[in-house]
C-alpha positions as CSV (number, residue, x, y, z in Angstrom):
1,M,8.3,3.2,-10.1
2,A,9.6,-0.1,-10.9
3,T,7.5,-2.9,-12.5
4,L,7.4,-6.0,-10.4
5,L,5.6,-9.4,-11.5
6,L,5.1,-12.5,-9.6
7,A,4.9,-15.8,-11.7
8,A,5.7,-19.4,-11.4
9,T,8.5,-21.0,-13.2
10,A,8.2,-24.2,-15.4
11,S,11.3,-25.7,-13.5
12,H,10.1,-25.2,-10.0
13,A,6.4,-24.8,-9.1
14,D,7.2,-23.3,-5.7
15,A,9.6,-20.6,-7.1
16,T,8.8,-16.9,-7.1
17,V,10.4,-14.9,-9.9
18,W,10.7,-11.2,-10.4
19,T,11.6,-9.3,-13.5
20,N,12.5,-6.4,-11.3
21,F,11.8,-5.2,-7.7
22,T,10.3,-2.5,-5.6
23,N,13.5,-0.4,-5.8
24,S,14.5,2.7,-4.0
25,N,10.9,4.0,-3.5
26,F,7.4,3.3,-3.3
27,I,5.3,5.8,-5.2
28,T,5.6,9.0,-6.9
29,M,2.7,11.4,-6.7
30,S,1.2,12.4,-10.1
31,P,1.0,16.1,-10.8
32,G,-2.0,17.6,-9.1
33,D,-2.7,14.8,-6.8
34,T,-2.4,15.2,-3.1
35,A,-4.1,12.1,-1.6
36,L,-3.4,8.1,-1.5
37,T,-6.3,5.9,-0.7
38,F,-5.2,2.3,0.6
39,T,-7.7,-0.5,0.4
40,F,-7.0,-3.6,2.3
41,D,-7.7,-6.7,0.3
42,G,-6.6,-9.5,2.7
43,K,-3.7,-11.3,4.4
44,S,-2.4,-14.8,5.3
45,A,-0.4,-14.1,8.4
46,A,0.2,-15.4,11.9
47,F,1.3,-11.9,13.3
48,T,-0.2,-8.6,13.2
49,D,1.4,-6.2,10.7
50,N,1.2,-2.4,11.0
51,M,1.8,-0.5,7.7
52,E,2.9,3.3,7.7
53,I,3.6,5.8,5.2
54,I,6.7,8.1,5.4
55,L,5.7,11.8,5.0
56,S,8.0,14.4,3.6
57,N,9.4,15.5,7.0
58,S,10.4,11.6,7.6
59,T,7.6,11.3,10.2
60,Q,5.7,8.0,10.1
61,Q,1.9,8.0,9.8
62,F,-0.1,4.7,10.4
63,V,-2.1,3.7,7.6
64,V,-3.6,0.1,8.0
65,S,-3.0,-3.1,10.0
66,N,-3.6,-6.5,8.5
67,N,-6.3,-7.1,11.2
68,A,-8.7,-4.5,9.3
69,Q,-11.9,-5.6,7.9
70,V,-11.1,-6.6,4.2
71,G,-12.5,-3.9,1.8
72,S,-11.9,-1.1,4.4
73,S,-10.2,2.1,2.9
74,V,-7.9,4.6,4.4
75,T,-7.1,8.0,2.8
76,V,-3.9,9.9,3.4
77,T,-4.2,13.7,2.4
78,G,-2.1,16.7,2.4
79,L,0.6,14.8,0.2
80,T,2.8,16.9,-2.4
81,P,2.5,16.5,-6.1
82,D,5.6,14.9,-7.7
83,N,7.0,13.8,-4.3
84,V,8.0,10.3,-3.6
85,Y,6.7,8.5,-0.8
86,G,7.7,5.2,1.0
87,L,6.0,2.6,3.0
88,E,7.1,0.6,6.1
89,L,5.9,-2.6,7.8
90,I,6.1,-3.4,11.5
91,D,5.7,-6.9,12.4
92,T,4.5,-6.9,15.9
93,G,5.3,-10.6,16.5
94,T,9.0,-10.2,15.8
95,S,9.4,-6.4,16.2
96,Q,11.1,-6.5,12.7
97,H,10.8,-3.2,10.7
98,W,10.7,-3.7,6.8
99,S,10.8,-0.8,4.1
100,S,10.1,-0.2,0.7
101,D,13.3,1.5,0.4
102,P,16.0,-1.2,0.2
103,T,18.8,1.4,1.0
104,K,17.5,1.4,4.6
105,D,18.5,-2.2,4.9
106,G,20.4,-2.8,8.1
107,T,20.4,1.0,9.0
108,T,18.9,3.1,11.7
109,V,16.8,6.0,10.7
110,G,14.9,8.2,13.2
111,N,15.6,5.8,15.9
112,V,14.1,2.9,14.0
113,T,16.5,0.1,13.1
114,F,15.5,-1.7,9.9
115,S,16.1,-5.5,9.6
116,S,18.9,-6.6,7.2
117,D,17.9,-9.0,4.5
118,L,20.7,-9.0,1.9
119,I,20.9,-12.4,0.0
120,N,23.4,-13.9,-2.2
121,G,23.3,-16.5,-5.0
122,N,23.1,-19.5,-2.4
123,G,20.1,-18.1,-0.8
124,D,22.3,-17.1,2.4
125,S,22.4,-13.8,4.2
126,C,25.4,-11.6,3.2
127,N,27.0,-8.1,3.7
128,H,27.3,-5.1,1.7
129,A,30.8,-5.9,0.8
130,N,29.7,-9.0,-1.1
131,S,29.5,-7.7,-4.9
132,N,27.2,-10.6,-5.8
133,C,24.8,-9.7,-2.9
134,A,21.3,-8.0,-3.3
135,Q,18.4,-6.7,-1.2
136,A,15.6,-9.2,-1.1
137,P,12.7,-6.8,-1.3
138,H,9.7,-7.1,1.2
139,L,7.1,-5.0,-0.7
140,A,6.0,-6.6,-4.1
141,F,3.4,-5.6,-6.6
142,T,1.6,-7.5,-9.5
143,T,-1.6,-7.4,-11.3
144,N,-2.2,-11.0,-10.9
145,W,-4.3,-11.5,-7.8
146,S,-4.0,-15.3,-7.8
147,A,-0.1,-14.9,-7.1
148,F,-1.0,-14.2,-3.5
149,G,-2.7,-17.5,-2.8
150,L,-5.4,-15.9,-0.9
151,G,-8.3,-17.5,-3.1
152,G,-11.4,-15.9,-4.3
153,S,-12.1,-13.5,-7.2
154,A,-9.9,-10.4,-7.7
155,P,-11.3,-7.6,-5.5
156,G,-10.4,-4.9,-8.0
157,A,-11.2,-4.1,-11.6
158,P,-9.3,-6.0,-14.4
159,G,-5.8,-4.8,-14.6
160,S,-5.6,-3.5,-11.1
161,T,-2.3,-3.5,-9.2
162,Y,-2.0,-5.1,-5.9
163,Y,0.6,-4.6,-3.3
164,G,1.8,-7.3,-1.0
165,W,4.1,-7.5,1.9
166,E,6.4,-10.4,3.3
167,D,6.9,-10.0,7.0
168,L,9.5,-12.8,7.4
169,P,13.0,-12.7,6.6
170,L,14.1,-14.1,3.2
171,A,17.8,-14.2,3.4
172,G,18.8,-17.4,5.1
173,E,15.4,-18.9,4.7
174,V,15.8,-20.1,1.1
175,D,17.8,-22.7,-0.5
176,D,17.7,-21.7,-4.1
177,A,18.3,-18.0,-5.2
178,T,19.7,-16.5,-8.2
179,V,21.4,-13.2,-7.8
180,S,23.1,-11.6,-11.0
181,G,24.7,-8.1,-10.8
182,G,23.2,-7.3,-7.7
183,I,19.7,-8.3,-8.9
184,V,17.7,-11.2,-7.3
185,T,15.8,-12.9,-10.3
186,Q,14.6,-16.0,-8.5
187,I,13.8,-17.2,-4.8
188,D,12.5,-20.6,-4.0
189,T,10.6,-20.4,-1.0
190,G,8.1,-23.3,-1.2
191,D,9.8,-25.4,1.7
192,F,9.7,-22.6,4.1
193,G,6.4,-20.6,3.7
194,T,8.0,-17.1,3.0
195,G,8.1,-15.2,-0.1
196,D,4.3,-15.4,-0.7
197,Y,4.0,-11.6,-0.1
198,N,0.4,-12.0,1.1
199,D,1.0,-10.8,5.0
200,L,-0.8,-7.6,3.9
201,V,-2.3,-7.1,0.3
202,L,-3.8,-3.8,-0.7
203,Q,-4.6,-1.6,-3.5
204,V,-3.4,2.0,-3.8
205,S,-5.0,5.0,-5.7
206,Q,-4.1,8.7,-6.2
207,S,-6.5,11.6,-6.2
208,S,-6.6,15.3,-5.7
209,G,-8.1,14.8,-2.2
210,S,-11.0,17.1,-3.0
211,H,-14.1,15.7,-0.8
212,N,-16.3,18.9,-1.1
213,P,-17.0,19.4,-4.8
214,V,-18.4,23.0,-5.7
215,P,-22.2,22.8,-6.3
216,E,-23.1,23.1,-10.0
217,P,-25.3,26.1,-11.1
218,A,-28.3,23.9,-11.5
219,S,-27.9,22.6,-8.0
220,L,-27.6,26.2,-6.7
221,T,-30.9,27.2,-8.6
222,I,-32.8,24.4,-7.0
223,L,-31.6,25.2,-3.5
224,A,-32.7,28.9,-4.0
225,A,-36.0,27.9,-5.2
226,G,-36.4,25.6,-2.1
227,L,-35.4,28.4,0.2
228,L,-37.7,30.9,-1.4
229,G,-40.5,28.4,-1.0
230,I,-39.9,28.0,2.7
231,G,-39.8,31.5,3.1
232,L,-43.3,32.1,1.4
233,I,-44.7,29.3,3.5
234,W,-43.4,31.0,6.7
235,Q,-44.8,34.3,5.8
236,R,-48.2,32.7,5.1
237,H,-48.1,30.9,8.5
238,R,-47.2,34.3,10.3
239,G,-50.2,35.9,8.4
240,M,-52.6,33.2,9.8
241,L,-51.4,33.6,13.2
242,S,-51.8,37.4,13.1
243,C,-55.5,37.0,12.0
244,A,-56.1,34.4,14.7
245,K,-55.1,37.0,17.4
246,I,-57.5,39.8,16.0
């Protein structure tokens, strides 16, 4: 999974700079892990955004809306270890679909048409034929909580990774972009209010998905003793009832 960092530049306080992008996929499951837990951390968005995970059979499963209560978590189980899963965002205000997979840019997959957001060195939209044209990613991640501009203390432990979506087009909305070899290294979005990646911010964790741990031997002993005690009390109670009837 690509490493993506958000930071301010010394030359322009409003610039957003990446060392890399969320590239062809979202997340690769670790060996033995079969579940992903998504925790919603906040938003700054006018529209409602619904996020979905794409399962192995290409079906879409709703995960969370940016209208959820901050701190709420959703766990998706039944995933396959070592498999790669992607995320999609649906902006209900514009009906635009964004994907964590840039290869879907401008294509129709499973009757869903994904918005095109290819950008050139002048910050304008462009097509695939342009050799100096790159996908402007709409899912970013960073360990710097303050990069999203949502205020407050970081909701996760130190070093936590936060994912954030941008639900508005970047191509054609910026006036200063640097594209080199098909990689966008800078987009200046300060005058347009896009590129802050805070329309739906979340944390993601992997697990084995086991929610019913096997009782330890000591716990089983206590349980057995308790059941035995209940049985003795019941036998004594029955004996008292028998004497009362004589």
